VMD Tcl script that builds the backbone (N, CA, C; Angstrom):
set m [mol new atoms 321]
animate dup $m
set s [atomselect $m all]
$s set {name element resname resid chain x y z} {
  {N N TYR 1 A -16.218 3.153 -4.908}
  {CA C TYR 1 A -15.236 2.226 -4.377}
  {C C TYR 1 A -15.764 0.797 -4.397}
  {N N TRP 2 A -16.916 0.557 -3.815}
  {CA C TRP 2 A -17.417 -0.808 -3.687}
  {C C TRP 2 A -17.904 -1.389 -5.001}
  {N N SER 3 A -18.074 -0.587 -6.022}
  {CA C SER 3 A -18.600 -1.116 -7.280}
  {C C SER 3 A -17.688 -2.170 -7.889}
  {N N GLY 4 A -16.415 -2.167 -7.544}
  {CA C GLY 4 A -15.489 -3.147 -8.093}
  {C C GLY 4 A -15.292 -4.372 -7.232}
  {N N TYR 5 A -16.055 -4.496 -6.140}
  {CA C TYR 5 A -15.866 -5.591 -5.200}
  {C C TYR 5 A -17.122 -6.426 -5.053}
  {N N GLY 6 A -16.923 -7.721 -4.839}
  {CA C GLY 6 A -18.030 -8.618 -4.546}
  {C C GLY 6 A -18.375 -8.548 -3.069}
  {N N TYR 7 A -19.393 -9.277 -2.659}
  {CA C TYR 7 A -19.837 -9.246 -1.266}
  {C C TYR 7 A -18.818 -9.833 -0.295}
  {N N ASN 8 A -17.914 -10.662 -0.795}
  {CA C ASN 8 A -16.907 -11.258 0.089}
  {C C ASN 8 A -15.712 -10.338 0.319}
  {N N GLY 9 A -15.722 -9.157 -0.284}
  {CA C GLY 9 A -14.647 -8.198 -0.074}
  {C C GLY 9 A -13.524 -8.280 -1.083}
  {N N TYR 10 A -13.540 -9.290 -1.937}
  {CA C TYR 10 A -12.490 -9.415 -2.938}
  {C C TYR 10 A -12.912 -8.742 -4.232}
  {N N ALA 11 A -11.925 -8.337 -5.002}
  {CA C ALA 11 A -12.207 -7.702 -6.281}
  {C C ALA 11 A -12.845 -8.706 -7.228}
  {N N ILE 12 A -13.665 -8.200 -8.101}
  {CA C ILE 12 A -14.287 -9.038 -9.115}
  {C C ILE 12 A -13.199 -9.506 -10.072}
  {N N GLN 13 A -13.221 -10.788 -10.428}
  {CA C GLN 13 A -12.194 -11.359 -11.311}
  {C C GLN 13 A -12.021 -10.504 -12.561}
  {N N GLY 14 A -10.779 -10.280 -12.917}
  {CA C GLY 14 A -10.476 -9.550 -14.136}
  {C C GLY 14 A -10.404 -8.042 -13.961}
  {N N GLU 15 A -10.843 -7.520 -12.835}
  {CA C GLU 15 A -10.794 -6.080 -12.583}
  {C C GLU 15 A -9.441 -5.718 -11.979}
  {N N LYS 16 A -8.805 -4.680 -12.498}
  {CA C LYS 16 A -7.549 -4.209 -11.917}
  {C C LYS 16 A -7.855 -3.358 -10.692}
  {N N LEU 17 A -7.067 -3.518 -9.650}
  {CA C LEU 17 A -7.231 -2.736 -8.434}
  {C C LEU 17 A -6.407 -1.455 -8.476}
  {N N TRP 18 A -5.604 -1.280 -9.493}
  {CA C TRP 18 A -4.709 -0.142 -9.577}
  {C C TRP 18 A -4.650 0.329 -11.012}
  {N N GLN 19 A -4.114 1.494 -11.189}
  {CA C GLN 19 A -3.815 1.980 -12.527}
  {C C GLN 19 A -2.614 2.904 -12.453}
  {N N SER 20 A -1.926 3.049 -13.567}
  {CA C SER 20 A -0.778 3.947 -13.608}
  {C C SER 20 A -1.254 5.380 -13.429}
  {N N ILE 21 A -0.435 6.188 -12.807}
  {CA C ILE 21 A -0.766 7.595 -12.610}
  {C C ILE 21 A 0.251 8.419 -13.396}
  {N N PRO 22 A -0.108 8.862 -14.578}
  {CA C PRO 22 A 0.860 9.573 -15.406}
  {C C PRO 22 A 1.074 11.029 -15.002}
  {N N VAL 23 A 0.272 11.555 -14.077}
  {CA C VAL 23 A 0.302 12.986 -13.800}
  {C C VAL 23 A 1.391 13.407 -12.824}
  {N N LYS 24 A 1.902 12.502 -12.045}
  {CA C LYS 24 A 2.936 12.835 -11.064}
  {C C LYS 24 A 4.059 11.803 -11.145}
  {N N SER 25 A 5.230 12.213 -10.729}
  {CA C SER 25 A 6.335 11.269 -10.703}
  {C C SER 25 A 6.212 10.365 -9.488}
  {N N ASP 26 A 6.884 9.234 -9.533}
  {CA C ASP 26 A 6.893 8.316 -8.395}
  {C C ASP 26 A 7.391 9.011 -7.128}
  {N N GLU 27 A 8.386 9.884 -7.283}
  {CA C GLU 27 A 8.936 10.579 -6.119}
  {C C GLU 27 A 7.895 11.492 -5.478}
  {N N GLN 28 A 7.082 12.174 -6.291}
  {CA C GLN 28 A 6.050 13.057 -5.749}
  {C C GLN 28 A 4.970 12.252 -5.023}
  {N N ILE 29 A 4.567 11.144 -5.612}
  {CA C ILE 29 A 3.558 10.295 -4.977}
  {C C ILE 29 A 4.110 9.723 -3.679}
  {N N GLU 30 A 5.351 9.251 -3.719}
  {CA C GLU 30 A 5.971 8.708 -2.509}
  {C C GLU 30 A 6.026 9.763 -1.412}
  {N N SER 31 A 6.342 10.993 -1.767}
  {CA C SER 31 A 6.392 12.074 -0.789}
  {C C SER 31 A 5.016 12.330 -0.172}
  {N N ILE 32 A 3.974 12.326 -0.980}
  {CA C ILE 32 A 2.611 12.557 -0.488}
  {C C ILE 32 A 2.200 11.465 0.488}
  {N N VAL 33 A 2.422 10.204 0.122}
  {CA C VAL 33 A 1.979 9.118 1.003}
  {C C VAL 33 A 2.860 9.023 2.253}
  {N N ARG 34 A 4.144 9.312 2.108}
  {CA C ARG 34 A 5.035 9.304 3.275}
  {C C ARG 34 A 4.621 10.396 4.265}
  {N N ASN 35 A 4.309 11.586 3.750}
  {CA C ASN 35 A 3.888 12.683 4.622}
  {C C ASN 35 A 2.573 12.363 5.329}
  {N N ALA 36 A 1.652 11.690 4.648}
  {CA C ALA 36 A 0.389 11.290 5.285}
  {C C ALA 36 A 0.662 10.304 6.411}
  {N N TYR 37 A 1.536 9.350 6.160}
  {CA C TYR 37 A 1.897 8.339 7.163}
  {C C TYR 37 A 2.557 8.993 8.377}
  {N N ILE 38 A 3.493 9.884 8.128}
  {CA C ILE 38 A 4.205 10.572 9.209}
  {C C ILE 38 A 3.263 11.485 9.991}
  {N N ALA 39 A 2.353 12.168 9.293}
  {CA C ALA 39 A 1.406 13.067 9.964}
  {C C ALA 39 A 0.545 12.327 10.979}
  {N N LEU 40 A 0.313 11.043 10.735}
  {CA C LEU 40 A -0.495 10.234 11.649}
  {C C LEU 40 A 0.361 9.423 12.618}
  {N N ASN 41 A 1.647 9.762 12.693}
  {CA C ASN 41 A 2.589 9.052 13.570}
  {C C ASN 41 A 2.617 7.562 13.274}
  {N N GLY 42 A 2.654 7.226 11.997}
  {CA C GLY 42 A 2.686 5.826 11.588}
  {C C GLY 42 A 3.861 5.084 12.191}
  {N N ASN 43 A 3.625 3.819 12.506}
  {CA C ASN 43 A 4.654 2.983 13.109}
  {C C ASN 43 A 4.428 1.564 12.617}
  {N N GLY 44 A 5.251 1.097 11.718}
  {CA C GLY 44 A 5.101 -0.252 11.206}
  {C C GLY 44 A 4.461 -0.270 9.828}
  {N N TYR 45 A 3.808 -1.369 9.551}
  {CA C TYR 45 A 3.232 -1.626 8.233}
  {C C TYR 45 A 1.894 -0.919 8.076}
  {N N ALA 46 A 1.693 -0.289 6.931}
  {CA C ALA 46 A 0.410 0.342 6.610}
  {C C ALA 46 A 0.304 0.469 5.096}
  {N N ARG 47 A -0.906 0.693 4.632}
  {CA C ARG 47 A -1.136 0.969 3.210}
  {C C ARG 47 A -1.813 2.328 3.126}
  {N N VAL 48 A -1.333 3.171 2.215}
  {CA C VAL 48 A -1.942 4.479 1.998}
  {C C VAL 48 A -2.727 4.398 0.698}
  {N N ASP 49 A -4.039 4.611 0.799}
  {CA C ASP 49 A -4.904 4.578 -0.378}
  {C C ASP 49 A -5.057 5.990 -0.918}
  {N N ILE 50 A -4.858 6.124 -2.230}
  {CA C ILE 50 A -4.981 7.429 -2.873}
  {C C ILE 50 A -5.925 7.336 -4.059}
  {N N ARG 51 A -6.442 8.468 -4.460}
  {CA C ARG 51 A -7.235 8.600 -5.684}
  {C C ARG 51 A -6.747 9.855 -6.389}
  {N N THR 52 A -6.959 9.892 -7.693}
  {CA C THR 52 A -6.564 11.064 -8.460}
  {C C THR 52 A -7.769 11.659 -9.165}
  {N N GLU 53 A -7.690 12.960 -9.374}
  {CA C GLU 53 A -8.665 13.675 -10.191}
  {C C GLU 53 A -7.863 14.718 -10.955}
  {N N GLY 54 A -7.723 14.498 -12.247}
  {CA C GLY 54 A -6.851 15.367 -13.026}
  {C C GLY 54 A -5.429 15.225 -12.535}
  {N N THR 55 A -4.815 16.348 -12.194}
  {CA C THR 55 A -3.442 16.307 -11.681}
  {C C THR 55 A -3.385 16.296 -10.159}
  {N N ASN 56 A -4.539 16.280 -9.510}
  {CA C ASN 56 A -4.594 16.276 -8.046}
  {C C ASN 56 A -4.578 14.857 -7.503}
  {N N ILE 57 A -3.847 14.681 -6.417}
  {CA C ILE 57 A -3.798 13.393 -5.728}
  {C C ILE 57 A -4.389 13.587 -4.343}
  {N N TYR 58 A -5.321 12.708 -3.978}
  {CA C TYR 58 A -5.992 12.786 -2.686}
  {C C TYR 58 A -5.700 11.531 -1.876}
  {N N VAL 59 A -5.334 11.711 -0.630}
  {CA C VAL 59 A -5.147 10.585 0.283}
  {C C VAL 59 A -6.508 10.251 0.872}
  {N N LEU 60 A -6.958 9.007 0.668}
  {CA C LEU 60 A -8.234 8.567 1.219}
  {C C LEU 60 A -8.083 8.077 2.642}
  {N N GLU 61 A -7.065 7.271 2.867}
  {CA C GLU 61 A -6.853 6.741 4.211}
  {C C GLU 61 A -5.445 6.190 4.338}
  {N N VAL 62 A -4.990 6.138 5.566}
  {CA C VAL 62 A -3.776 5.415 5.916}
  {C C VAL 62 A -4.261 4.238 6.742}
  {N N ASN 63 A -4.190 3.065 6.161}
  {CA C ASN 63 A -4.776 1.876 6.766}
  {C C ASN 63 A -3.691 1.062 7.465}
  {N N ALA 64 A -3.657 1.160 8.785}
  {CA C ALA 64 A -2.650 0.439 9.569}
  {C C ALA 64 A -3.025 -1.015 9.808}
  {N N ASN 65 A -4.237 -1.389 9.476}
  {CA C ASN 65 A -4.684 -2.772 9.678}
  {C C ASN 65 A -5.097 -3.417 8.366}
  {N N CYS 66 A -4.370 -3.100 7.324}
  {CA C CYS 66 A -4.712 -3.675 6.021}
  {C C CYS 66 A -4.250 -5.135 5.961}
  {N N SER 67 A -4.887 -5.869 5.092}
  {CA C SER 67 A -4.591 -7.300 5.005}
  {C C SER 67 A -3.222 -7.536 4.375}
  {N N ILE 68 A -2.680 -8.690 4.667}
  {CA C ILE 68 A -1.446 -9.126 4.016}
  {C C ILE 68 A -1.801 -10.389 3.240}
  {N N GLY 69 A -2.646 -10.218 2.240}
  {CA C GLY 69 A -3.039 -11.315 1.362}
  {C C GLY 69 A -2.282 -11.209 0.057}
  {N N PHE 70 A -1.861 -12.331 -0.473}
  {CA C PHE 70 A -1.016 -12.310 -1.663}
  {C C PHE 70 A -1.727 -12.755 -2.935}
  {N N GLY 71 A -3.019 -13.013 -2.869}
  {CA C GLY 71 A -3.750 -13.441 -4.057}
  {C C GLY 71 A -3.809 -12.348 -5.112}
  {N N ASN 72 A -4.090 -12.748 -6.347}
  {CA C ASN 72 A -4.143 -11.789 -7.444}
  {C C ASN 72 A -5.271 -10.784 -7.304}
  {N N ASN 73 A -6.278 -11.085 -6.519}
  {CA C ASN 73 A -7.397 -10.164 -6.356}
  {C C ASN 73 A -7.349 -9.426 -5.027}
  {N N THR 74 A -6.165 -9.280 -4.464}
  {CA C THR 74 A -5.993 -8.502 -3.241}
  {C C THR 74 A -5.112 -7.300 -3.555}
  {N N PRO 75 A -5.292 -6.195 -2.840}
  {CA C PRO 75 A -4.442 -5.030 -3.119}
  {C C PRO 75 A -2.950 -5.339 -3.017}
  {N N LEU 76 A -2.534 -6.032 -1.964}
  {CA C LEU 76 A -1.113 -6.337 -1.818}
  {C C LEU 76 A -0.636 -7.276 -2.922}
  {N N GLY 77 A -1.444 -8.254 -3.273}
  {CA C GLY 77 A -1.081 -9.147 -4.367}
  {C C GLY 77 A -0.850 -8.392 -5.663}
  {N N GLU 78 A -1.725 -7.433 -5.947}
  {CA C GLU 78 A -1.581 -6.610 -7.151}
  {C C GLU 78 A -0.320 -5.749 -7.073}
  {N N ILE 79 A -0.065 -5.173 -5.896}
  {CA C ILE 79 A 1.126 -4.337 -5.724}
  {C C ILE 79 A 2.389 -5.164 -5.932}
  {N N LEU 80 A 2.439 -6.347 -5.351}
  {CA C LEU 80 A 3.625 -7.194 -5.508}
  {C C LEU 80 A 3.799 -7.660 -6.948}
  {N N ASP 81 A 2.687 -7.860 -7.664}
  {CA C ASP 81 A 2.779 -8.265 -9.066}
  {C C ASP 81 A 3.520 -7.241 -9.916}
  {N N ILE 82 A 3.392 -5.959 -9.575}
  {CA C ILE 82 A 4.056 -4.933 -10.389}
  {C C ILE 82 A 5.358 -4.438 -9.756}
  {N N SER 83 A 5.727 -5.011 -8.623}
  {CA C SER 83 A 6.970 -4.610 -7.961}
  {C C SER 83 A 8.032 -5.684 -8.177}
  {N N SER 84 A 9.165 -5.464 -7.578}
  {CA C SER 84 A 10.246 -6.444 -7.697}
  {C C SER 84 A 10.279 -7.406 -6.516}
  {N N TYR 85 A 9.289 -7.332 -5.619}
  {CA C TYR 85 A 9.250 -8.193 -4.434}
  {C C TYR 85 A 8.393 -9.433 -4.659}
  {N N THR 86 A 8.876 -10.564 -4.165}
  {CA C THR 86 A 8.033 -11.755 -4.056}
  {C C THR 86 A 7.343 -11.677 -2.693}
  {N N PRO 87 A 6.270 -12.440 -2.473}
  {CA C PRO 87 A 5.649 -12.439 -1.144}
  {C C PRO 87 A 6.643 -12.773 -0.027}
  {N N ALA 88 A 7.508 -13.757 -0.257}
  {CA C ALA 88 A 8.490 -14.133 0.768}
  {C C ALA 88 A 9.453 -12.983 1.056}
  {N N GLN 89 A 9.909 -12.301 0.018}
  {CA C GLN 89 A 10.812 -11.170 0.215}
  {C C GLN 89 A 10.113 -10.043 0.970}
  {N N PHE 90 A 8.844 -9.820 0.645}
  {CA C PHE 90 A 8.077 -8.769 1.310}
  {C C PHE 90 A 7.947 -9.044 2.806}
  {N N VAL 91 A 7.560 -10.266 3.163}
  {CA C VAL 91 A 7.411 -10.626 4.577}
  {C C VAL 91 A 8.762 -10.534 5.288}
  {N N HIS 92 A 9.811 -11.020 4.645}
  {CA C HIS 92 A 11.152 -10.929 5.233}
  {C C HIS 92 A 11.521 -9.470 5.481}
  {N N HIS 93 A 11.232 -8.611 4.517}
  {CA C HIS 93 A 11.527 -7.182 4.651}
  {C C HIS 93 A 10.746 -6.572 5.819}
  {N N LEU 94 A 9.467 -6.914 5.959}
  {CA C LEU 94 A 8.656 -6.419 7.083}
  {C C LEU 94 A 9.256 -6.833 8.422}
  {N N ILE 95 A 9.626 -8.092 8.517}
  {CA C ILE 95 A 10.201 -8.601 9.767}
  {C C ILE 95 A 11.521 -7.900 10.067}
  {N N GLN 96 A 12.350 -7.726 9.048}
  {CA C GLN 96 A 13.640 -7.058 9.245}
  {C C GLN 96 A 13.449 -5.620 9.708}
  {N N LEU 97 A 12.497 -4.902 9.107}
  {CA C LEU 97 A 12.225 -3.525 9.531}
  {C C LEU 97 A 11.746 -3.473 10.977}
  {N N ALA 98 A 10.879 -4.415 11.355}
  {CA C ALA 98 A 10.373 -4.460 12.734}
  {C C ALA 98 A 11.505 -4.745 13.719}
  {N N LEU 99 A 12.376 -5.679 13.378}
  {CA C LEU 99 A 13.508 -5.990 14.255}
  {C C LEU 99 A 14.446 -4.797 14.383}
  {N N ASN 100 A 14.722 -4.134 13.262}
  {CA C ASN 100 A 15.590 -2.954 13.292}
  {C C ASN 100 A 14.982 -1.852 14.154}
  {N N ARG 101 A 13.672 -1.619 14.003}
  {CA C ARG 101 A 12.990 -0.587 14.779}
  {C C ARG 101 A 13.036 -0.928 16.269}
  {N N ASN 102 A 12.799 -2.183 16.596}
  {CA C ASN 102 A 12.825 -2.624 17.991}
  {C C ASN 102 A 14.224 -2.463 18.582}
  {N N PHE 103 A 15.241 -2.797 17.803}
  {CA C PHE 103 A 16.621 -2.670 18.273}
  {C C PHE 103 A 16.960 -1.207 18.555}
  {N N LYS 104 A 16.557 -0.294 17.652}
  {CA C LYS 104 A 16.829 1.134 17.839}
  {C C LYS 104 A 16.109 1.680 19.062}
  {N N GLU 105 A 14.878 1.220 19.306}
  {CA C GLU 105 A 14.100 1.702 20.451}
  {C C GLU 105 A 14.712 1.276 21.773}
  {N N LYS 106 A 15.433 0.158 21.797}
  {CA C LYS 106 A 16.020 -0.351 23.040}
  {C C LYS 106 A 17.363 0.283 23.360}
  {N N LYS 107 A 17.941 1.002 22.414}
  {CA C LYS 107 A 19.251 1.641 22.648}
  {C C LYS 107 A 19.122 2.789 23.604}
}
mol reanalyze $m
mol bondsrecalc $m
mol representation Tube
mol addrep $m
């Protein structure tokens, strides 16, 4: 894990933090990470780190205190680069989900 990171915690320039996983469909991966999050009673924003070996997918951790950094050498920055979200849209979405959750809890 740490071989791809410098001492400051950021990825070494030019190194990808992710790779495509051809062995499972997006729906299967989403189900695995969602189940890990639910099993730990997740509430709010978190990142689920996974690794693959052959066709097996392993959940390494559900990180509820992961950073919200948008640089190209941060995990979230890399995720947003390959998604349809801009950083502003992502933050807006997080806030909207939190407000919706809070509203439901008060009913």
